[in-house]
N, C-alpha and C positions, 0 to 999 in steps of 0.2 A: 504494500500500500504506500509506504513512504517513498519508494523510488518513483512510482507513478505520480504521486502528488508533487514531488520536487520537479520531475520532468515537465509536468503540466504548467506549474508556476514559472519555470524557467522559459518555456516556450512562449508563454504570454508576455513575460518581461522582454524577451527579444523581439517579439512582433510589435510591441507597443513601446519601444525604447523612448525614454524621456517623458512618457505620459503617466497619468495617474489612472489606475484601474481598480475595480472592486472585484474580488473573487470571494464567493460564498462557499463555505464548506461545513462539514460536521465537526463537532468539538473533538472527537477522537482523532481525526485527521489533523486538525489544527495543532493539537498537543504534540503529535509525533513530529510534525514539521518544525514547530517552534523549538522543541528539544534538540532536534538535529542541527538547526541553524545556530542555536545558542545553547550549548550544553550546560553552561553554568546556571541555567534556569532550573535544572534538576530533572528528575524522572518525568516522563510524559504524563503519567497518571496523577502526578501531584500538581500539575499546572492548572490554575483556575481558568475556566472558559464559561462565563455566565451566559445565559440565553441573551441573544441580541448583541453580544459584545463584538468588538472589532480588535484586530491585531494589525499593527502597521509594520510592514516589511519594505525594505528598499533594495533594489538590485544595483549594486555598486561595483563597477569594474569586474564583472563576472562572478560576484560573490553576493550572497544574501546577507543582509543586516537586519536584525530585529530591533525595531525602534520602540514599539509599545506593545504591551500584552494585556488582554482582558479589559480594554477600555470600554466604558459604557457611554453612549451618546448623552450630551448634556440634556438634563430634564427628564431622563428616563430612569434615574435611580429610584428604587423603591417600587418599581412596577411589579404587579403580581406575577408569580411564577406561572406562566401560561401553560407549560406542560403539566404541572400539578393540577391546574384547573381542568384541563382536558381529561386527565386521568379520573378526576373526581366525577366529571360529567359522564364518563364512560361507565362508571359503576352505578349509574342511575341515582346518584345522590343529588339533592338540590344544589344548584350552582351557588357559589359564593357571590355576594354582592361586590362587584368590582367596577371600577371605572378605568377605561383605557383611553389614554391620550393619543392623539394622532401626532406623528413626528414626521 
């Protein structure tokens, strides 16, 4: 999985040299990639990846640099755990009263 993810990211970086792009992936993939690019972050399973977070990476001179990890967009802190709410709904329990802000 890691090799495919790194190859995909590198291909995107080369095709869009100098541009800013957004790549969306699952937390398990993110953790593996972050740990590979910046080993001092620790083991992949210990890296936080909150729902909706973003990680900032930069392609510099043929090398990946991790700039930010697990950043939450401004104004989104404290949002309800949407997967937990979905699990609750799937068990036929009454939904929690939540408000979702649009971002």
